[in-house]
Backbone as JSON, one array per atom type, in Angstrom:
{
  "sequence": "MSILDPLLDASVYWSFDRSGYLRHARSFHPEDLTVDLRGRRWLITGANSGIGLELARGLAARGAEVWMGCRSLERGEAARREAGAARVLQVDVGDAKSTDRLIAEAGGAELDGIIHNAGLLPDREVRAGWPDGRGGEERVEQTAAVHVLGPHRITAGLAGSMRRGARVIWVSSGGMYTKRLDLGAIRGVAKVYDGVAAYAHTKRAQVILSELWAARLKDSGVESHCMHPGWASTPGVSGSLPAFDRWMQGRLRSAAEGADTALWLACCATLPAGSGTFWFDRAPAKTHFAPWTRETAAQREELWAWCDGR",
  "N": [[32.44, 112.15, 24.55], [36.08, 112.5, 24.59], [38.3, 114.43, 23.23], [40.57, 113.31, 23.2], [40.1, 110.58, 23.09], [40.19, 109.06, 21.11], [42.8, 108.64, 20.26], [43.84, 107.29, 22.86], [42.44, 105.07, 22.58], [43.99, 103.9, 20.47], [46.47, 103.49, 21.21], [45.93, 101.1, 21.63], [46.63, 99.95, 24.36], [46.25, 101.72, 26.74], [43.4, 101.63, 25.89], [42.85, 98.99, 26.2], [43.32, 98.04, 28.55], [42.5, 98.6, 32.28], [41.42, 101.63, 32.64], [41.0, 102.28, 30.07], [38.63, 100.73, 29.97], [36.98, 102.43, 31.83], [37.25, 104.54, 30.62], [35.31, 104.43, 28.5], [32.93, 103.45, 30.0], [31.72, 105.12, 30.52], [29.87, 106.06, 28.28], [28.2, 103.91, 28.52], [24.74, 102.84, 29.25], [23.11, 102.1, 32.04], [20.49, 101.22, 32.21], [20.5, 98.88, 30.46], [21.16, 97.04, 31.82], [19.65, 96.61, 33.57], [17.47, 94.16, 33.93], [14.96, 91.48, 34.13], [15.32, 88.44, 34.2], [13.71, 86.33, 34.28], [12.61, 83.18, 33.41], [14.49, 82.64, 31.63], [17.27, 80.87, 30.09], [20.4, 79.58, 30.44], [23.83, 78.82, 28.98], [26.61, 78.26, 29.75], [29.98, 77.76, 29.3], [33.56, 76.84, 30.83], [33.39, 78.21, 33.54], [33.47, 78.3, 36.19], [35.23, 80.04, 37.54], [36.9, 82.98, 37.08], [36.03, 85.33, 33.85], [34.09, 83.5, 33.37], [32.6, 83.2, 36.21], [31.83, 85.24, 36.74], [29.78, 86.01, 35.09], [28.09, 83.88, 35.27], [27.09, 84.48, 37.84], [26.01, 87.41, 37.27], [24.14, 86.73, 35.21], [22.23, 85.15, 37.04], [22.15, 86.73, 39.03], [19.86, 88.35, 38.01], [17.9, 86.82, 37.42], [17.84, 84.4, 35.8], [17.84, 81.29, 34.69], [20.99, 79.72, 35.3], [22.87, 77.61, 33.91], [26.23, 76.14, 34.43], [28.53, 74.74, 32.91], [31.67, 72.9, 33.38], [34.96, 71.56, 34.37], [35.61, 70.43, 36.47], [33.59, 68.94, 38.42], [33.37, 69.6, 41.14], [34.89, 71.91, 41.94], [32.88, 73.01, 40.05], [30.6, 73.12, 41.63], [31.23, 74.73, 43.94], [31.85, 77.01, 42.87], [29.05, 77.22, 41.38], [27.03, 77.52, 43.88], [28.25, 79.75, 44.88], [27.76, 81.82, 42.86], [25.17, 81.16, 42.54], [24.0, 80.02, 40.7], [21.74, 77.58, 38.64], [22.82, 75.05, 38.1], [25.1, 72.4, 37.51], [27.15, 71.35, 34.95], [28.89, 68.64, 34.12], [31.68, 69.29, 31.64], [34.63, 69.07, 29.55], [35.69, 70.74, 27.1], [37.33, 70.43, 25.39], [37.35, 68.09, 24.78], [35.83, 65.43, 22.32], [34.17, 63.46, 23.12], [33.21, 64.17, 25.92], [31.98, 66.87, 24.93], [29.62, 65.94, 23.7], [28.54, 64.6, 25.58], [27.2, 66.29, 26.96], [25.86, 67.53, 25.03], [24.04, 66.13, 25.17], [22.59, 65.87, 27.48], [22.02, 68.72, 27.55], [20.48, 68.96, 25.8], [17.79, 68.47, 25.94], [16.43, 70.56, 26.9], [15.0, 73.99, 26.3], [16.86, 76.76, 25.45], [18.19, 79.69, 25.91], [20.28, 80.88, 25.6], [24.37, 80.49, 24.92], [26.99, 81.04, 26.0], [30.47, 81.24, 24.99], [33.14, 80.55, 26.87], [35.06, 78.8, 27.97], [38.42, 78.67, 27.95], [41.88, 78.38, 27.66], [45.54, 78.69, 28.07], [48.17, 77.16, 27.02], [50.98, 75.83, 27.83], [52.88, 74.52, 26.68], [52.93, 71.65, 23.79], [49.68, 70.01, 23.79], [48.45, 67.27, 22.6], [45.04, 65.78, 21.49], [42.66, 63.29, 20.45], [40.49, 63.84, 17.93], [37.2, 63.18, 16.25], [37.57, 62.3, 12.86], [35.82, 62.63, 10.73], [35.35, 60.86, 9.2], [35.53, 58.23, 10.48], [37.8, 58.01, 11.66], [40.32, 59.65, 13.2], [41.58, 62.62, 14.56], [44.56, 64.3, 15.52], [44.65, 66.43, 17.69], [45.77, 69.92, 18.55], [45.49, 71.2, 21.58], [44.41, 73.54, 22.42], [43.38, 74.61, 20.0], [41.23, 72.69, 19.84], [39.55, 73.17, 22.52], [39.06, 76.5, 21.84], [37.93, 76.17, 19.31], [37.01, 73.68, 18.05], [35.58, 72.38, 19.98], [33.78, 74.31, 20.5], [32.55, 75.3, 18.92], [31.21, 72.21, 17.98], [29.63, 71.93, 20.27], [27.3, 74.4, 19.32], [26.51, 73.43, 17.29], [25.18, 71.0, 18.25], [23.51, 71.94, 19.42], [22.01, 73.76, 18.86], [19.36, 73.29, 17.75], [17.76, 72.94, 19.95], [17.46, 75.67, 20.67], [15.33, 78.64, 21.49], [14.06, 80.81, 19.46], [15.38, 84.29, 18.89], [17.38, 83.85, 20.56], [20.88, 83.64, 21.83], [24.0, 83.3, 21.2], [27.55, 83.52, 22.16], [30.63, 84.45, 22.03], [33.72, 84.06, 23.46], [36.09, 86.32, 22.69], [39.55, 87.05, 22.26], [41.67, 90.27, 22.53], [44.02, 89.98, 21.5], [43.96, 88.42, 19.19], [44.06, 90.22, 17.23], [46.36, 89.82, 16.34], [47.05, 88.28, 14.54], [46.25, 86.67, 11.57], [43.68, 84.78, 9.72], [44.57, 81.25, 9.84], [44.76, 78.15, 9.19], [46.22, 75.7, 8.86], [48.53, 76.7, 11.09], [46.57, 76.72, 13.24], [45.83, 73.95, 13.66], [48.51, 73.09, 14.37], [50.44, 72.82, 12.95], [53.28, 73.96, 13.1], [56.89, 73.4, 13.36], [58.28, 74.6, 16.32], [56.52, 74.46, 19.28], [54.21, 77.85, 20.3], [52.71, 78.77, 22.63], [51.22, 81.42, 23.22], [50.76, 82.45, 20.13], [49.78, 80.29, 19.74], [47.28, 80.46, 20.8], [46.32, 83.41, 20.22], [45.98, 82.36, 17.27], [43.57, 80.76, 17.56], [41.83, 82.58, 18.45], [41.35, 84.21, 17.23], [39.93, 82.54, 14.76], [37.75, 82.22, 15.94], [36.22, 84.42, 15.98], [35.58, 84.51, 13.15], [34.36, 82.03, 13.09], [32.13, 83.05, 14.62], [31.26, 84.73, 12.93], [30.24, 83.21, 11.05], [28.75, 81.18, 11.79], [26.74, 83.2, 12.29], [25.29, 83.75, 9.9], [24.65, 81.18, 8.96], [22.47, 81.0, 11.03], [20.16, 82.37, 10.91], [17.95, 82.56, 9.71], [16.57, 81.04, 11.61], [16.27, 82.5, 13.83], [17.96, 82.64, 15.79], [20.94, 84.54, 17.3], [24.24, 85.27, 16.84], [27.39, 86.9, 18.37], [30.46, 87.73, 18.95], [32.8, 88.85, 21.19], [35.58, 90.77, 22.84], [37.23, 91.02, 25.98], [39.34, 92.96, 26.73], [41.91, 93.64, 28.91], [41.98, 91.34, 31.43], [42.16, 90.73, 34.82], [42.44, 87.75, 35.78], [42.36, 83.61, 37.13], [43.56, 82.57, 34.94], [44.69, 84.81, 33.46], [46.56, 85.19, 35.05], [48.11, 82.27, 35.57], [48.91, 81.66, 33.37], [50.07, 83.78, 32.19], [51.9, 85.12, 33.58], [54.19, 87.17, 33.64], [53.12, 89.35, 32.3], [50.86, 89.71, 33.91], [52.27, 90.74, 35.81], [53.58, 92.82, 34.65], [51.61, 94.78, 34.42], [50.51, 95.48, 36.68], [47.98, 96.62, 38.77], [46.95, 98.08, 36.33], [45.32, 95.93, 34.9], [41.96, 95.31, 34.06], [39.0, 94.02, 36.27], [37.94, 91.19, 36.78], [35.21, 90.96, 36.57], [34.52, 93.34, 35.31], [36.01, 92.6, 32.67], [34.1, 90.73, 31.91], [31.84, 92.36, 31.57], [31.14, 93.33, 28.56], [30.59, 90.88, 27.28], [27.98, 90.11, 29.2], [26.55, 92.0, 29.01], [25.49, 91.83, 26.3], [24.36, 89.61, 26.28], [21.93, 90.24, 28.18], [20.67, 92.09, 27.21], [18.11, 94.23, 25.46], [17.62, 94.98, 23.1], [20.02, 95.41, 20.72], [22.62, 97.58, 19.05], [24.0, 97.21, 17.05], [23.86, 93.61, 14.99], [23.74, 90.86, 14.46], [26.25, 88.74, 14.22], [28.57, 90.38, 14.85], [31.1, 91.78, 15.9], [32.0, 92.83, 19.52], [33.39, 95.23, 21.46], [33.46, 96.54, 24.55], [31.09, 97.37, 24.71], [30.25, 98.24, 21.99], [30.3, 98.13, 18.88], [33.33, 96.6, 17.31], [36.26, 96.81, 15.08], [37.68, 94.23, 13.23], [39.82, 93.99, 12.17], [43.1, 95.42, 12.47], [44.88, 95.62, 10.48], [45.68, 95.54, 7.23], [46.89, 93.11, 6.28], [45.63, 90.94, 7.86], [43.77, 90.14, 6.95], [41.6, 87.56, 6.22], [40.71, 84.92, 2.9], [37.62, 84.47, 1.76], [37.74, 82.11, 0.9], [39.66, 80.69, 2.45], [37.96, 81.0, 4.83], [35.86, 79.19, 4.2], [37.33, 76.88, 4.38], [38.19, 76.85, 6.93], [35.34, 76.66, 8.09], [35.09, 74.03, 7.15], [36.32, 72.58, 7.85], [35.88, 72.32, 10.9], [33.19, 71.54, 10.53], [33.58, 68.92, 9.73], [33.22, 66.98, 11.16]],
  "CA": [[33.54, 111.23, 24.34], [37.14, 113.33, 24.98], [39.09, 114.66, 21.59], [41.98, 112.49, 23.48], [39.77, 108.8, 23.4], [40.52, 107.83, 19.63], [44.16, 108.39, 20.34], [43.86, 106.64, 23.72], [41.99, 103.87, 21.76], [44.34, 103.41, 18.94], [47.16, 102.87, 21.52], [45.44, 99.65, 22.67], [47.95, 100.05, 25.85], [45.32, 102.47, 26.81], [42.17, 100.98, 25.49], [42.44, 97.32, 26.42], [43.71, 98.37, 30.3], [41.23, 99.22, 33.05], [41.5, 102.94, 32.23], [39.88, 102.19, 28.83], [37.16, 100.5, 30.75], [36.49, 103.36, 32.71], [36.55, 105.88, 29.72], [34.05, 103.71, 27.9], [31.92, 103.19, 30.96], [31.0, 106.7, 30.47], [28.62, 106.24, 27.57], [26.91, 102.7, 29.03], [23.51, 103.03, 29.93], [22.81, 101.53, 33.24], [19.16, 100.62, 32.03], [20.41, 98.02, 29.56], [21.36, 96.24, 32.69], [18.41, 96.41, 34.52], [16.28, 93.8, 33.2], [14.21, 90.49, 34.58], [15.41, 87.13, 33.11], [13.3, 84.61, 35.02], [12.5, 82.02, 32.56], [15.38, 82.45, 30.74], [18.22, 79.36, 30.47], [21.9, 80.29, 29.89], [24.74, 77.58, 29.09], [28.25, 79.1, 30.15], [31.5, 76.97, 29.63], [34.07, 77.72, 31.32], [31.89, 79.06, 34.35], [33.84, 78.19, 37.76], [36.42, 81.18, 37.95], [37.5, 84.05, 36.12], [35.22, 85.96, 33.38], [32.64, 82.94, 33.34], [32.03, 82.95, 36.88], [30.74, 86.54, 36.9], [28.77, 85.74, 34.03], [26.96, 83.41, 35.79], [26.85, 85.62, 38.89], [25.32, 88.38, 36.89], [22.64, 86.24, 35.29], [21.32, 84.34, 37.56], [21.19, 87.76, 40.16], [18.76, 88.89, 37.37], [16.76, 86.05, 37.52], [18.04, 83.17, 34.55], [18.65, 79.97, 35.14], [22.32, 79.51, 34.58], [23.86, 76.25, 33.75], [27.44, 76.27, 34.07], [29.6, 74.1, 32.32], [32.67, 73.08, 34.36], [35.6, 70.41, 34.04], [35.71, 69.81, 37.21], [32.09, 69.02, 39.21], [33.44, 69.96, 42.8], [35.24, 73.19, 41.66], [31.92, 73.78, 39.52], [29.73, 73.3, 42.44], [31.41, 75.57, 44.93], [31.45, 78.19, 42.01], [27.87, 77.08, 41.74], [26.21, 77.76, 45.31], [28.9, 81.17, 45.28], [26.86, 82.35, 41.63], [23.46, 81.3, 42.6], [23.58, 79.59, 39.54], [21.01, 76.52, 39.07], [22.92, 73.59, 38.14], [26.14, 72.09, 37.17], [27.25, 70.5, 33.71], [30.6, 68.5, 33.9], [32.27, 69.12, 30.17], [36.11, 68.89, 28.85], [34.87, 71.43, 25.98], [38.1, 70.11, 24.25], [37.43, 66.42, 24.38], [34.94, 65.62, 21.62], [33.11, 62.58, 23.92], [32.66, 65.24, 26.95], [30.78, 67.96, 24.64], [28.48, 65.08, 23.05], [27.77, 64.14, 26.58], [26.57, 67.59, 27.45], [24.68, 68.15, 24.2], [22.43, 64.9, 25.25], [22.58, 66.21, 28.45], [21.39, 70.09, 27.57], [19.52, 69.19, 24.97], [16.33, 68.24, 26.44], [15.47, 71.42, 27.09], [14.94, 75.46, 25.71], [17.89, 77.63, 25.64], [18.22, 81.43, 25.67], [22.02, 81.68, 25.11], [25.05, 79.93, 25.1], [28.54, 81.76, 25.77], [31.83, 80.04, 24.88], [33.79, 81.29, 27.92], [35.96, 77.87, 28.14], [39.73, 78.89, 27.44], [43.76, 78.12, 28.07], [46.65, 79.18, 27.13], [49.14, 76.07, 27.47], [53.26, 76.35, 27.5], [53.22, 73.58, 25.86], [51.64, 71.42, 23.26], [49.68, 68.68, 24.24], [47.24, 67.12, 21.1], [44.01, 64.87, 21.78], [42.32, 62.43, 19.41], [39.07, 64.25, 17.5], [36.53, 62.13, 14.89], [38.16, 63.42, 11.57], [34.65, 62.79, 9.76], [35.7, 59.45, 8.18], [35.52, 56.78, 10.99], [38.83, 57.87, 12.14], [40.49, 60.74, 14.46], [42.9, 63.57, 14.42], [45.13, 64.39, 16.87], [44.53, 67.6, 17.54], [46.32, 70.39, 19.34], [44.53, 71.46, 22.87], [43.91, 75.07, 22.09], [42.25, 74.11, 18.68], [40.22, 71.93, 20.36], [39.17, 74.42, 23.55], [38.36, 77.2, 21.53], [37.47, 76.17, 18.13], [36.25, 72.48, 17.86], [34.57, 72.21, 21.24], [32.59, 75.39, 20.96], [31.99, 74.81, 17.36], [30.6, 70.89, 18.02], [28.17, 72.32, 21.05], [26.63, 75.05, 18.97], [25.85, 72.69, 16.27], [24.88, 70.35, 18.71], [22.32, 72.6, 20.52], [21.0, 74.79, 18.06], [18.15, 73.31, 17.57], [17.7, 73.53, 21.02], [17.53, 77.49, 20.95], [14.44, 79.26, 21.13], [14.02, 81.91, 18.83], [15.63, 85.43, 19.69], [18.51, 83.62, 21.71], [21.99, 84.52, 21.32], [25.48, 82.51, 21.01], [28.14, 84.43, 22.65], [31.79, 84.1, 22.08], [34.54, 85.29, 24.3], [37.49, 85.76, 22.25], [40.4, 88.06, 22.94], [42.34, 91.21, 21.9], [45.2, 88.82, 20.89], [43.56, 87.98, 17.61], [44.32, 90.88, 15.94], [48.08, 90.21, 15.65], [47.37, 86.87, 13.74], [45.74, 86.17, 10.15], [43.33, 83.3, 9.69], [45.86, 80.19, 9.49], [44.15, 76.77, 10.02], [47.6, 75.23, 9.6], [48.41, 76.93, 12.28], [44.97, 76.22, 14.24], [46.08, 72.84, 13.11], [49.38, 72.74, 14.42], [51.72, 72.03, 12.18], [54.7, 74.09, 12.89], [57.74, 73.14, 14.5], [58.34, 74.66, 17.17], [55.13, 75.59, 19.52], [54.48, 78.55, 20.75], [51.6, 79.04, 23.12], [50.94, 82.6, 22.8], [50.55, 82.23, 19.08], [49.14, 79.22, 19.24], [45.92, 80.93, 21.65], [45.53, 84.39, 19.55], [45.31, 82.19, 16.23], [42.53, 80.04, 17.88], [40.83, 83.55, 18.95], [40.98, 84.9, 15.14], [39.4, 81.52, 14.25], [36.5, 82.17, 16.91], [35.95, 85.81, 15.5], [35.28, 84.13, 11.77], [33.05, 81.27, 13.41], [30.7, 83.63, 14.49], [30.12, 85.57, 11.83], [29.63, 82.28, 9.65], [27.41, 81.07, 12.66], [25.31, 84.04, 12.66], [24.74, 83.68, 8.62], [23.39, 80.15, 8.88], [21.52, 80.73, 11.94], [19.89, 83.89, 10.91], [16.35, 82.23, 9.59], [16.17, 80.11, 12.82], [16.11, 83.65, 14.72], [19.13, 82.87, 17.04], [21.86, 85.3, 16.7], [25.84, 84.59, 16.72], [28.22, 87.49, 18.4], [31.5, 87.77, 19.8], [33.75, 90.0, 21.88], [36.5, 90.81, 23.33], [37.08, 91.41, 27.3], [40.18, 93.4, 27.4], [42.95, 92.92, 29.46], [41.35, 91.55, 32.46], [43.06, 89.82, 35.71], [41.73, 86.17, 35.88], [43.25, 83.08, 37.16], [43.93, 81.98, 33.91], [46.18, 85.23, 32.96], [48.09, 85.42, 35.91], [48.85, 81.67, 35.67], [49.0, 81.09, 31.63], [51.07, 85.12, 31.52], [52.7, 86.0, 35.11], [55.25, 88.04, 33.7], [52.11, 90.26, 31.68], [50.36, 89.34, 34.8], [53.23, 91.26, 37.08], [53.99, 94.07, 34.64], [50.14, 95.12, 34.03], [50.23, 95.64, 37.77], [47.08, 97.67, 38.91], [46.37, 98.49, 35.1], [44.69, 95.06, 34.42], [40.49, 95.71, 34.51], [38.76, 93.33, 36.91], [37.17, 89.77, 36.02], [33.45, 91.4, 35.98], [34.47, 94.4, 34.03], [36.15, 91.82, 31.61], [33.06, 89.9, 31.71], [30.73, 93.18, 31.24], [30.57, 93.17, 27.57], [29.58, 89.63, 27.4], [26.87, 89.95, 30.26], [25.51, 93.59, 28.29], [25.26, 90.89, 24.98], [23.3, 88.37, 27.04], [20.54, 90.56, 28.69], [20.44, 94.06, 26.32], [17.05, 93.41, 24.66], [17.93, 95.71, 21.54], [21.34, 95.74, 20.47], [22.38, 98.36, 18.31], [24.38, 96.23, 15.49], [23.42, 92.84, 14.6], [23.94, 88.63, 14.55], [27.58, 88.34, 13.45], [29.14, 91.54, 14.99], [32.48, 91.71, 16.83], [32.43, 94.1, 20.23], [34.18, 95.8, 22.53], [33.3, 97.44, 25.8], [29.48, 97.38, 24.68], [30.15, 98.95, 21.09], [30.94, 97.8, 17.2], [34.58, 96.95, 17.29], [36.6, 96.3, 14.19], [37.91, 92.37, 13.42], [41.31, 93.79, 12.09], [43.61, 96.67, 12.54], [46.08, 95.93, 9.41], [44.93, 94.94, 6.21], [47.67, 91.59, 6.09], [45.52, 90.25, 8.7], [42.37, 89.97, 6.27], [41.16, 86.22, 5.51], [40.03, 85.24, 2.13], [36.6, 83.67, 1.09], [38.12, 80.4, 0.77], [40.28, 80.63, 4.09], [36.6, 80.91, 6.08], [34.96, 78.43, 3.98], [38.24, 75.4, 4.83], [37.9, 76.89, 8.38], [34.08, 75.81, 8.3], [34.87, 72.85, 5.86], [37.48, 71.82, 9.05], [35.18, 72.24, 11.95], [31.79, 71.02, 10.5], [33.59, 67.7, 9.35], [33.53, 66.32, 12.76]],
  "C": [[35.0, 113.04, 24.12], [37.61, 113.52, 23.67], [39.99, 113.57, 22.07], [41.04, 110.73, 22.88], [40.28, 108.3, 21.72], [42.24, 108.17, 19.82], [44.65, 107.54, 21.36], [43.11, 104.75, 23.1], [42.95, 103.12, 20.94], [45.72, 103.09, 19.69], [47.36, 101.74, 22.28], [45.64, 99.81, 24.19], [46.46, 100.69, 26.76], [43.84, 102.29, 26.83], [42.13, 99.58, 26.03], [42.34, 97.14, 28.03], [42.42, 98.47, 30.93], [40.74, 100.71, 33.1], [40.86, 102.94, 31.04], [38.68, 101.67, 28.79], [36.64, 101.5, 31.04], [36.37, 104.72, 31.9], [35.65, 105.42, 29.04], [32.97, 103.62, 28.72], [30.98, 104.15, 30.69], [29.66, 106.84, 29.82], [27.32, 105.31, 28.12], [25.9, 103.1, 29.48], [22.93, 102.1, 30.58], [21.3, 100.69, 32.83], [19.25, 99.43, 30.96], [20.8, 96.44, 30.58], [19.98, 95.39, 33.87], [16.93, 95.49, 33.98], [15.93, 92.44, 34.24], [15.17, 89.22, 33.4], [15.08, 86.06, 33.45], [12.46, 84.67, 33.79], [12.69, 82.25, 31.33], [16.75, 81.56, 31.07], [18.96, 79.88, 29.87], [22.84, 79.11, 30.23], [25.99, 78.83, 28.96], [29.12, 77.74, 30.65], [32.42, 77.71, 30.23], [34.06, 78.64, 32.82], [32.8, 79.3, 35.69], [34.87, 79.16, 38.0], [36.61, 82.34, 36.56], [36.01, 84.7, 35.65], [33.83, 84.77, 33.36], [32.05, 82.62, 34.48], [31.48, 84.42, 37.47], [29.66, 86.9, 35.94], [27.71, 85.0, 34.6], [26.36, 83.89, 36.97], [25.78, 86.69, 38.38], [24.13, 87.94, 36.21], [21.63, 85.84, 36.11], [20.84, 85.7, 38.9], [20.16, 88.22, 38.88], [18.08, 87.93, 36.36], [16.62, 84.76, 36.53], [18.28, 82.31, 35.82], [19.84, 79.64, 34.79], [22.24, 78.1, 34.86], [25.05, 76.44, 33.46], [28.16, 75.15, 33.97], [31.16, 74.21, 32.74], [33.32, 71.71, 33.95], [35.26, 69.34, 35.22], [34.2, 69.61, 38.4], [32.43, 69.6, 40.6], [33.94, 71.37, 42.94], [33.44, 74.29, 41.0], [30.62, 73.95, 40.39], [29.8, 74.16, 43.4], [31.32, 76.86, 43.92], [29.44, 78.06, 41.93], [26.75, 78.06, 43.03], [27.14, 79.81, 45.49], [27.86, 81.99, 43.9], [25.21, 82.9, 41.84], [22.61, 80.55, 41.41], [22.54, 78.32, 39.99], [21.41, 75.3, 38.72], [24.21, 73.4, 36.85], [26.55, 71.1, 36.16], [28.69, 69.65, 33.41], [31.0, 68.46, 31.99], [33.89, 69.45, 30.4], [35.27, 69.61, 27.41], [36.3, 71.47, 24.97], [38.39, 68.75, 24.08], [35.76, 66.53, 23.44], [33.67, 64.85, 22.35], [32.18, 63.77, 24.94], [31.83, 66.16, 25.94], [29.64, 66.96, 24.19], [27.53, 64.83, 24.51], [27.07, 65.63, 26.62], [25.77, 68.12, 26.48], [23.76, 66.97, 24.73], [22.13, 65.62, 26.42], [21.68, 67.43, 28.68], [20.5, 70.25, 26.37], [17.86, 68.9, 24.71], [15.19, 69.71, 26.39], [15.85, 72.92, 26.53], [16.63, 75.71, 26.29], [17.79, 78.37, 25.51], [19.34, 81.61, 25.25], [23.14, 80.37, 25.43], [26.51, 80.98, 25.19], [29.51, 80.79, 26.25], [32.6, 80.84, 25.58], [35.03, 80.45, 27.63], [37.14, 78.47, 27.63], [41.06, 78.14, 27.93], [44.81, 78.38, 27.46], [47.8, 78.59, 27.43], [50.75, 76.37, 27.04], [53.62, 75.37, 26.72], [52.09, 72.4, 25.38], [51.21, 70.13, 23.81], [48.29, 68.45, 22.95], [46.11, 66.07, 22.01], [43.41, 64.58, 20.57], [40.52, 63.01, 19.15], [38.46, 63.4, 16.36], [37.17, 63.14, 13.73], [36.65, 63.34, 10.42], [34.81, 61.33, 8.88], [36.06, 57.98, 9.14], [36.74, 56.87, 11.67], [39.03, 59.22, 13.21], [41.97, 61.35, 14.09], [43.46, 64.04, 15.6], [45.26, 65.94, 16.74], [44.74, 68.9, 18.66], [45.6, 71.2, 20.56], [43.9, 72.66, 22.24], [42.99, 75.22, 20.97], [40.73, 73.57, 19.18], [38.99, 72.39, 21.26], [38.39, 75.56, 22.72], [37.96, 77.42, 19.91], [36.69, 74.85, 17.99], [35.3, 72.32, 18.59], [33.05, 73.44, 20.95], [31.83, 75.23, 19.44], [30.61, 73.73, 17.53], [28.7, 70.95, 18.65], [27.35, 73.59, 20.14], [25.84, 74.37, 17.98], [24.96, 71.64, 16.8], [23.33, 70.66, 19.34], [21.73, 73.62, 19.88], [19.42, 74.9, 17.91], [17.3, 73.04, 18.7], [16.9, 75.22, 21.49], [16.09, 78.07, 20.8], [15.03, 80.39, 20.13], [14.31, 83.69, 19.37], [16.92, 85.12, 20.84], [19.68, 83.89, 20.78], [22.97, 83.63, 21.67], [26.61, 83.64, 21.32], [29.31, 83.74, 22.76], [33.01, 85.21, 22.9], [35.99, 85.39, 23.81], [38.33, 86.91, 23.08], [41.0, 89.43, 22.02], [43.14, 90.31, 20.89], [45.03, 88.61, 19.74], [44.05, 88.83, 16.72], [46.01, 91.02, 15.37], [47.78, 89.13, 14.59], [46.2, 87.08, 12.52], [45.18, 84.49, 10.22], [44.61, 82.35, 9.06], [45.3, 78.9, 9.93], [45.14, 76.03, 9.79], [48.27, 75.31, 10.99], [47.64, 76.55, 13.36], [45.45, 74.5, 14.46], [47.46, 72.52, 14.33], [50.28, 72.08, 14.25], [52.99, 72.68, 12.11], [55.78, 73.61, 14.04], [57.98, 72.93, 15.58], [56.92, 75.0, 18.04], [55.21, 76.38, 20.45], [52.94, 78.8, 21.28], [50.59, 80.49, 23.0], [50.05, 82.65, 21.24], [49.32, 81.38, 19.03], [46.94, 79.96, 19.81], [45.58, 82.45, 20.06], [45.38, 83.63, 17.88], [44.06, 81.22, 16.36], [41.15, 81.22, 18.25], [40.25, 84.23, 17.89], [39.68, 83.99, 14.95], [37.84, 81.28, 15.32], [35.68, 83.72, 16.46], [35.5, 85.18, 14.34], [34.07, 83.35, 12.12], [32.14, 82.05, 13.62], [30.03, 84.37, 13.87], [29.75, 84.29, 10.83], [28.23, 81.53, 10.68], [25.81, 81.74, 12.66], [24.6, 84.25, 11.17], [23.93, 82.17, 8.6], [22.76, 79.8, 10.09], [20.28, 81.7, 12.17], [18.03, 83.34, 10.27], [15.86, 81.68, 10.95], [15.95, 81.33, 14.2], [17.14, 83.51, 15.83], [20.65, 83.36, 16.19], [23.51, 85.07, 17.31], [26.59, 86.6, 17.05], [29.45, 87.09, 19.33], [31.77, 88.84, 20.12], [34.57, 89.31, 22.1], [36.95, 90.88, 24.93], [37.91, 92.5, 27.63], [41.29, 92.79, 28.05], [42.55, 92.9, 30.94], [42.27, 90.5, 33.69], [41.91, 88.78, 36.21], [42.7, 85.15, 36.29], [43.94, 82.4, 36.01], [45.15, 83.07, 33.17], [47.14, 85.15, 33.91], [48.45, 83.87, 35.71], [49.39, 81.37, 34.83], [50.55, 82.48, 31.91], [51.78, 85.63, 32.54], [53.54, 86.59, 34.7], [54.44, 89.4, 32.69], [51.95, 90.31, 33.23], [51.07, 90.87, 35.8], [53.68, 92.44, 35.91], [52.52, 95.04, 34.4], [49.76, 95.35, 35.48], [49.53, 96.75, 38.15], [46.27, 98.36, 37.88], [45.22, 97.19, 34.09], [42.78, 95.34, 34.89], [40.41, 94.22, 35.47], [37.98, 92.33, 36.19], [35.68, 90.6, 35.4], [33.44, 92.5, 35.28], [35.11, 93.96, 32.86], [35.04, 91.42, 30.97], [31.75, 91.31, 31.17], [29.98, 93.15, 29.74], [29.5, 92.03, 27.02], [28.01, 89.54, 28.43], [25.46, 90.75, 29.69], [24.84, 92.08, 27.25], [24.1, 90.1, 25.37], [21.86, 89.14, 27.22], [20.19, 91.98, 27.92], [19.08, 93.29, 25.37], [17.42, 94.2, 23.2], [19.55, 96.13, 21.39], [21.65, 96.81, 19.44], [23.8, 98.09, 17.15], [23.72, 94.63, 15.64], [24.0, 91.3, 14.57], [25.48, 89.4, 13.59], [28.64, 89.55, 13.81], [30.15, 91.37, 15.86], [32.15, 92.84, 17.59], [32.97, 94.03, 21.23], [33.64, 96.34, 23.41], [31.98, 98.16, 25.23], [29.11, 98.24, 23.0], [30.77, 97.98, 20.08], [32.03, 97.73, 17.57], [35.04, 96.41, 15.7], [37.45, 95.16, 14.46], [39.36, 92.61, 12.88], [41.79, 94.99, 12.28], [44.69, 96.72, 11.38], [45.4, 94.88, 8.76], [45.46, 93.07, 5.73], [46.58, 90.53, 7.31], [44.18, 89.3, 8.39], [42.15, 88.25, 6.15], [40.28, 86.08, 4.1], [38.69, 84.61, 2.45], [36.94, 82.04, 1.59], [38.78, 79.74, 2.21], [38.77, 80.14, 4.69], [36.35, 79.81, 5.56], [36.08, 76.88, 4.7], [38.31, 75.96, 6.52], [36.21, 76.02, 8.87], [33.98, 74.07, 8.05], [35.57, 71.76, 7.46], [37.04, 71.4, 10.12], [34.13, 71.43, 11.86], [32.18, 69.67, 9.79], [33.68, 66.13, 10.12], [32.28, 65.99, 13.34]]
}
């Protein structure tokens, strides 16, 4: 490690960008990804493009049976052929009925892992109905449905189908560092909608859900891990953040570089830290840069109760 590395990492800009990945990659162990995954079965959501497609390609290339969860069967089939994956399952992670169909379809087979990669960053508020646990429904903001409620529901529905030693991997974002857990913001109670803020709030929630699931899955031998990919060039970034995409011209990581840590978490037999860890560039990472972003135990329980009550 160079004496400049801590300063560059503290800058964020020189850490989350491609130069940060290239610096960090100097300490990677290539043998961690030199594995044979034949006989392993992985489900990846949001798998038809960007980081999800790279994950499907990487796991399939190592022999895994990859199931790609995609909203569009047509786009999913094209991506499946490109990645060499085994199967496409149609799912809208932001729709409760669609996630239930996925659970019913995938739950009959044993899984070695789930990667919660599906994501979006809308520029306007969209709400959809989700069960409220009392026979009615709540109008839930779309970002919260896709990033929080959908992955939680899928994990709960498929936990019993996961083999001992399986891993649940959550693809979060470094944007979560700017926010404290705020269930009101996640539920979309703000008078003025801010898509970037909604995205960051739900990505913070994913980090916490991963930790909560790690505790609940401990006795089953299933692990839960969360990571962030840095600033990667994907269709989602270029479509949702065009100004950022232009500003970072030439400095964004490739989709494969953004996917690297999630792929490593799926492949590496022995990780240097246990279930519930947050990862960046194959190393444990802080979940908070500032003390005022820390949540209370009560807020964590409130998040779980909201997710689990439907």
